[in-house]
C-alpha positions as semicolon CSV with decimal commas, in nm:
position;residue;x (nm);y (nm);z (nm)
1;M;5,582;-1,089;25,917
2;T;5,478;-1,444;25,774
3;E;5,460;-1,711;26,023
4;S;5,723;-1,852;25,766
5;G;5,985;-1,556;25,885
6;Q;5,880;-1,585;26,231
7;L;6,013;-1,953;26,232
8;V;6,300;-1,802;26,068
9;E;6,385;-1,602;26,319
10;K;6,349;-1,821;26,645
11;R;6,524;-2,054;26,474
12;S;6,825;-1,782;26,413
13;R;6,873;-1,773;26,801
14;R;7,138;-1,850;26,903
15;R;7,094;-2,140;27,150
16;V;7,312;-2,039;27,518
17;L;7,360;-2,323;27,796
18;L;7,482;-2,088;28,129
19;A;7,632;-2,326;28,376
20;P;7,788;-2,198;28,715
21;V;7,968;-2,333;28,918
22;T;7,725;-2,512;29,143
23;V;7,694;-2,419;29,523
24;S;7,571;-2,749;29,754
25;P;7,327;-2,682;30,065
26;T;7,585;-2,792;30,328
27;K;7,623;-2,414;30,432
28;P;7,512;-1,999;30,374
29;L;7,550;-1,837;30,127
30;T;7,756;-1,607;30,120
31;P;7,854;-1,289;29,881
32;S;8,113;-1,505;29,692
33;H;7,803;-1,730;29,603
34;L;7,573;-1,467;29,586
35;K;7,869;-1,260;29,317
36;V;7,836;-1,596;29,050
37;L;7,487;-1,697;29,151
38;L;7,349;-1,292;29,103
39;S;7,600;-1,196;28,775
40;M;7,469;-1,528;28,640
41;D;7,113;-1,443;28,686
42;M;7,168;-1,049;28,534
43;L;7,359;-1,247;28,267
44;H;7,077;-1,522;28,179
45;R;6,770;-1,229;28,167
46;A;7,015;-1,014;27,977
47;T;7,093;-1,282;27,690
48;A;6,717;-1,405;27,676
49;A;6,636;-1,094;27,534
50;F;6,770;-1,213;27,197
51;A;6,924;-1,593;27,216
52;D;6,738;-1,868;27,358
53;V;6,890;-1,890;27,731
54;T;6,902;-2,221;27,966
55;H;7,033;-2,255;28,266
56;V;7,182;-2,576;28,423
57;Y;7,151;-2,573;28,808
58;H;7,084;-2,833;29,002
59;P;7,237;-2,772;29,363
60;L;7,242;-3,162;29,465
61;A;7,412;-3,281;29,164
62;H;7,764;-3,318;29,343
63;A;7,607;-3,451;29,659
64;G;7,768;-3,852;29,574
65;S;8,070;-3,592;29,644
66;R;8,282;-3,659;29,989
67;Q;8,178;-3,285;30,063
68;V;7,893;-3,370;30,068
69;A;7,776;-3,729;30,175
70;G;8,067;-3,663;30,385
71;F;7,897;-3,418;30,586
72;W;7,566;-3,575;30,535
73;E;7,727;-3,921;30,642
74;Y;7,879;-3,681;30,928
75;L;7,643;-3,556;31,098
76;D;7,342;-3,913;31,148
77;R;7,690;-4,057;31,278
78;C;7,752;-3,745;31,498
79;H;7,432;-3,556;31,533
80;P;7,139;-3,826;31,494
81;G;6,925;-3,629;31,696
82;L;6,935;-3,272;31,522
83;D;6,609;-3,156;31,453
84;H;6,655;-3,085;31,082
85;E;6,386;-2,850;31,115
86;A;6,440;-2,615;31,388
87;C;6,814;-2,541;31,208
88;T;6,916;-2,174;31,107
89;E;7,103;-2,135;30,788
90;E;7,423;-2,028;31,109
91;R;7,397;-2,357;31,247
92;I;7,401;-2,589;30,963
93;G;7,677;-2,397;30,821
94;D;7,858;-2,394;31,234
95;L;7,781;-2,849;31,163
96;Y;7,986;-2,828;30,800
97;A;8,270;-2,608;30,992
98;E;8,315;-2,876;31,227
99;F;8,297;-3,189;31,015
100;Q;8,516;-3,055;30,779
101;R;8,844;-2,986;31,061
102;G;8,756;-3,372;31,170
103;E;8,892;-3,679;31,024
104;R;8,907;-3,814;30,687
105;V;8,656;-4,105;30,636
106;P;8,701;-4,359;30,409
107;F;8,509;-4,416;30,156
108;A;8,385;-4,780;30,314
109;A;8,159;-4,550;30,523
110;L;8,067;-4,299;30,261
111;E;7,907;-4,624;29,998
112;P;7,597;-4,613;30,148
113;V;7,499;-4,244;30,162
114;V;7,618;-4,207;29,782
115;R;7,395;-4,582;29,695
116;R;7,123;-4,366;29,845
117;V;7,173;-4,089;29,680
118;E;7,192;-4,248;29,313
119;A;6,822;-4,316;29,423
120;G;6,724;-3,971;29,493
121;W;6,760;-3,981;29,853
122;R;6,901;-3,547;30,011
123;H;6,926;-3,552;30,355
124;P;6,696;-3,328;30,551
125;A;6,960;-3,093;30,662
126;S;7,000;-3,024;30,324
127;A;6,698;-3,011;30,237
128;R;6,606;-2,756;30,492
129;L;6,916;-2,521;30,376
130;L;6,690;-2,530;30,017
131;N;6,422;-2,432;30,166
132;L;6,572;-2,146;30,312
133;W;6,790;-2,018;29,999
134;E;6,434;-2,028;29,846
135;G;6,319;-1,779;30,077
136;H;6,681;-1,539;29,986
137;Y;6,599;-1,627;29,624
138;R;6,252;-1,420;29,640
139;T;6,488;-1,166;29,823
140;L;6,714;-1,176;29,614
141;G;6,479;-1,122;29,298
142;M;6,612;-1,420;29,134
143;R;6,483;-1,512;28,775
144;D;6,352;-1,816;28,942
145;P;6,311;-1,896;29,345
146;L;6,284;-2,217;29,294
147;F;6,666;-2,233;29,151
148;G;6,754;-2,586;28,988
149;R;6,482;-2,763;29,117
150;S;6,311;-2,952;28,779
151;G;6,469;-3,017;28,473
152;P;6,617;-3,350;28,278
153;D;6,787;-3,592;28,476
154;P;7,195;-3,607;28,437
155;M;7,349;-3,928;28,261
156;P;7,482;-4,220;28,470
157;A;7,828;-4,149;28,524
158;A;7,907;-4,476;28,324
159;E;7,774;-4,385;28,026
160;L;7,963;-4,024;28,032
161;I;8,281;-4,177;28,061
162;E;8,253;-4,434;27,783
163;L;8,197;-4,186;27,557
164;L;8,431;-3,976;27,683
165;V;8,685;-4,274;27,638
166;R;8,542;-4,345;27,301
167;N;8,623;-3,992;27,183
168;D;8,969;-3,980;27,383
169;L;8,942;-3,796;27,648
170;C;8,962;-4,005;27,918
171;I;9,180;-4,271;28,089
172;D;8,965;-4,579;28,218
173;G;9,170;-4,786;28,469
174;R;8,932;-4,892;28,683
175;P;8,964;-5,240;28,495
176;F;9,316;-5,252;28,639
177;G;9,172;-5,145;28,933
178;A;9,326;-4,804;28,914
179;P;9,135;-4,410;28,869
180;V;8,932;-4,233;28,565
181;Y;9,139;-3,932;28,452
182;L;8,988;-3,690;28,235
183;D;9,247;-3,609;27,997
184;A;9,323;-3,317;27,821
185;T;9,715;-3,289;27,732
186;P;9,628;-3,168;27,351
187;A;9,538;-2,868;27,522
188;G;9,857;-2,882;27,729
189;L;9,682;-2,948;28,049
190;P;9,789;-3,239;28,297
191;L;9,578;-3,561;28,336
192;R;9,311;-3,471;28,627
193;M;9,173;-3,752;28,853
194;V;8,780;-3,783;28,806
195;V;8,713;-4,154;28,977
196;G;8,980;-4,282;29,205
197;A;9,090;-4,619;29,268
198;D;8,809;-4,697;29,514
199;G;8,540;-4,630;29,265
200;H;8,487;-4,255;29,430
201;A;8,376;-3,986;29,158
202;N;8,418;-3,580;29,218
203;Y;8,236;-3,318;29,116
204;L;8,378;-3,310;28,747
205;V;8,225;-3,634;28,706
206;S;7,882;-3,468;28,821
207;T;7,932;-3,164;28,662
208;L;7,994;-3,328;28,320
209;C;7,694;-3,572;28,385
210;E;7,483;-3,269;28,345
211;L;7,617;-3,078;28,056
212;V;7,674;-3,282;27,792
213;P;7,336;-3,448;27,768
214;Q;7,249;-3,105;27,677
215;L;7,485;-2,979;27,437
216;A;7,302;-3,131;27,108
217;D;7,059;-2,836;27,168
218;H;7,262;-2,578;27,237
219;D;7,550;-2,367;27,052
220;H;7,767;-2,213;27,315
221;V;7,812;-2,285;27,662
222;V;7,915;-2,048;27,920
223;L;8,075;-2,168;28,253
224;A;8,142;-1,951;28,522
225;H;8,380;-2,026;28,849
226;D;8,590;-1,896;29,077
227;P;8,949;-1,960;29,009
228;E;9,094;-2,144;29,252
229;I;8,906;-2,405;29,067
230;R;9,014;-2,250;28,721
231;A;9,222;-2,528;28,615
232;D;8,941;-2,795;28,643
233;Y;8,787;-2,588;28,446
234;R;8,995;-2,539;28,199
235;T;8,992;-2,883;28,136
236;V;8,595;-2,921;28,158
237;A;8,567;-2,640;27,871
238;H;8,847;-2,833;27,643
239;V;8,629;-3,134;27,674
240;L;8,292;-3,012;27,591
241;T;8,463;-2,759;27,317
242;A;8,569;-3,207;27,177
243;L;8,264;-3,299;27,212
244;G;8,157;-2,942;26,947
245;V;8,025;-2,664;27,125
246;E;8,144;-2,352;27,147
247;V;8,285;-2,250;27,512
248;S;8,332;-1,946;27,740
249;R;8,478;-1,938;28,103
250;I;8,423;-1,650;28,288
251;E;8,601;-1,609;28,676
252;F;8,376;-1,394;28,927
253;P;8,739;-1,378;29,210
254;R;8,591;-1,475;29,568
255;V;8,546;-1,188;29,795
256;P;8,701;-1,152;30,129
257;L;8,545;-1,106;30,400
258;D;8,697;-0,873;30,684
259;G;8,985;-0,905;30,465
260;V;9,056;-1,250;30,447
261;I;8,972;-1,480;30,117
262;K;8,852;-1,839;30,285
263;S;8,590;-2,104;30,153
264;A;8,308;-2,141;30,345
265;R;8,367;-2,459;30,475
266;H;8,617;-2,256;30,705
267;G;8,353;-2,015;30,847
268;G;8,411;-1,641;30,872
269;W;8,061;-1,593;30,678
270;R;7,881;-1,485;31,038
271;G;7,767;-1,129;30,950
272;Y;7,740;-1,185;30,590
273;T;7,456;-1,452;30,552
274;V;7,165;-1,289;30,271
275;G;6,960;-1,279;30,622
276;A;7,144;-1,052;30,807
277;L;7,215;-0,804;30,604
278;A;6,874;-0,807;30,471
279;E;6,655;-0,783;30,751
280;P;6,769;-0,420;30,812
281;L;6,776;-0,251;30,449
282;V;6,447;-0,472;30,292
283;R;6,250;-0,273;30,586
284;E;6,427;0,021;30,450
285;V;6,366;-0,006;30,105
286;G;6,195;-0,235;29,993
287;V;6,337;-0,575;29,793
288;P;6,357;-0,423;29,431
289;A;6,638;-0,165;29,558
290;F;6,814;-0,490;29,776
291;A;6,812;-0,714;29,543
292;L;6,958;-0,470;29,269
293;G;7,187;-0,298;29,534
294;F;7,292;-0,661;29,567
295;R;7,421;-0,706;29,232
296;L;7,589;-0,368;29,132
297;Y;7,772;-0,313;29,456
298;L;7,897;-0,702;29,371
299;L;8,033;-0,636;29,007
300;A;8,041;-0,233;28,997
301;G;8,132;-0,210;29,348
302;L;8,361;-0,435;29,407
303;G;8,415;-0,481;29,068
304;R;8,602;-0,764;28,870
305;T;8,935;-0,858;29,106
306;A;8,709;-0,785;29,418
307;R;9,075;-0,686;29,619
308;D;8,856;-0,470;29,914
309;S;8,685;-0,680;30,168
310;F;8,309;-0,657;30,125
311;S;8,162;-0,396;30,395
312;V;7,846;-0,385;30,570
313;R;7,826;0,046;30,493
314;Q;7,975;0,041;30,111
315;F;7,684;-0,202;30,077
316;R;7,363;-0,008;30,221
317;R;7,548;0,272;30,024
318;W;7,470;0,021;29,685
319;V;7,166;-0,039;29,811
320;H;7,024;0,353;29,866
321;R;7,185;0,410;29,546
322;A;6,961;0,087;29,359
323;S;6,680;0,287;29,522
324;R;6,717;0,617;29,359
325;L;6,778;0,424;29,062
326;L;6,402;0,279;29,049
327;A;6,295;0,519;29,190
328;E;6,393;0,814;28,929
329;H;6,370;0,491;28,592
330;G;6,162;0,224;28,761
331;G;5,857;0,166;28,566
332;R;5,962;0,351;28,259
333;S;5,901;0,153;27,911
334;G;6,258;0,228;27,753
335;G;6,155;-0,091;27,466
336;A;6,375;-0,201;27,141
337;T;6,443;-0,449;27,461
338;E;6,620;-0,697;27,209
339;V;6,856;-0,458;27,023
340;T;6,949;-0,268;27,316
341;L;7,049;-0,581;27,453
342;S;7,228;-0,757;27,159
343;S;7,447;-0,432;27,101
344;L;7,566;-0,478;27,521
345;A;7,651;-0,861;27,344
346;G;7,845;-0,725;27,103
347;H;8,035;-1,016;26,878
348;S;7,986;-1,226;27,201
349;P;7,647;-1,479;27,237
350;Y;7,611;-1,309;27,594
351;V;7,609;-0,997;27,719
352;H;7,917;-0,986;28,022
353;P;7,759;-0,932;28,354
354;Y;8,031;-0,687;28,429
355;R;7,933;-0,435;28,112
356;L;7,584;-0,442;28,237
357;A;7,632;-0,251;28,536
358;T;7,898;-0,035;28,447
359;T;7,613;0,094;28,152
360;L;7,364;0,100;28,328
361;L;7,625;0,292;28,650
362;S;7,751;0,548;28,345
363;R;7,617;0,813;28,305
364;D;7,659;0,869;27,993
365;T;7,396;0,570;27,924
366;D;7,033;0,747;27,790
367;R;6,759;0,725;27,998
368;D;6,574;0,501;27,751
369;V;6,860;0,228;27,780
370;V;6,859;0,302;28,150
371;A;6,519;0,215;28,228
372;T;6,465;-0,086;27,961
373;L;6,778;-0,224;28,147
374;L;6,591;-0,141;28,508
375;D;6,280;-0,356;28,320
376;V;6,487;-0,659;28,276
377;L;6,702;-0,675;28,529
378;V;6,426;-0,644;28,842
379;A;6,130;-0,771;28,617
380;P;5,879;-1,035;28,902
381;T;5,975;-1,339;28,693
382;E;5,891;-1,688;28,829
383;P;5,933;-1,916;28,529
384;A;5,896;-2,331;28,598
385;A;6,171;-2,467;28,821
386;T;6,504;-2,570;28,574
387;R;6,535;-2,954;28,775
388;S;6,353;-3,121;29,018
389;A;6,435;-3,196;29,363
390;A;6,473;-3,568;29,417
């Protein structure tokens, strides 16, 4: 193919922006968090075979929100002598649950923290968690262990609101001492407050500040979230569509632990953290089998609905199944990666992770296709990080 032909081919590739809901570093990574993160990691790896993919993910994107800034204010007020570097993931998670049980403080108490966040500060407890998570991401075979530590800065919230007002996507009540609302009523959705009358913005503002500046360089956005925030993400999808980009949403239901579905902020995750699950199994089967088995269990084992609780016994079975898959097919070059993965996508601009998992496990799948999928899913990749931590 000529050089000019190569340029045409490259430019014809779809430009896909992946935007999973962010897990803020205030608690341990749980199976519910990992169902989203690992599924989108699979989607990224597979889709990158035939499209240009950008993964937008900044763990501290919502640091100015009440959930994060409030926790940081609580730590400094109630645990001023805490040795953050000595804290385990579980210890920080326990403190976060303690914070959630406490009384809600007014925004005036949080405002100094929010202003420090805007200047680039992050609390040492969350910095400690991010370092621990980097180790987890390596154990889990994430394509970018420094996930979310580099990339373009978000746009200022004031500029975002001005843009949304100009496009009839926002009602700005600030001149009257009133809240700011996203307006998706033309799509049959209710107004959604995103900035309170006290001036405190919620996570939807920081989400849009991350995404909107990158829309011009992409033609499709994939939003990933859990059902509990479906209404919010339908509103986000409406806003992004109105700004001129195609949008898809993928929902990943939370994984029950001991028969209960609840947020990690309320605890209940002990024994189900990455460290607790990895320690015995990595010694038995190695990192690649553990990482692949985790993905397959969350997607194929628990399925789309995740009605069954996470079972350590079943998880072990899936990890050993992954080990056998790698022993039989790993290291074999399947070839024709772009053709194989684009055919799995069909008419979609991306490969759905559920289809990827079921194809890999199907007895009807050609051995060369299995080898190709394994090459994509477990290949060691460590690209430049996608956002630098402040």
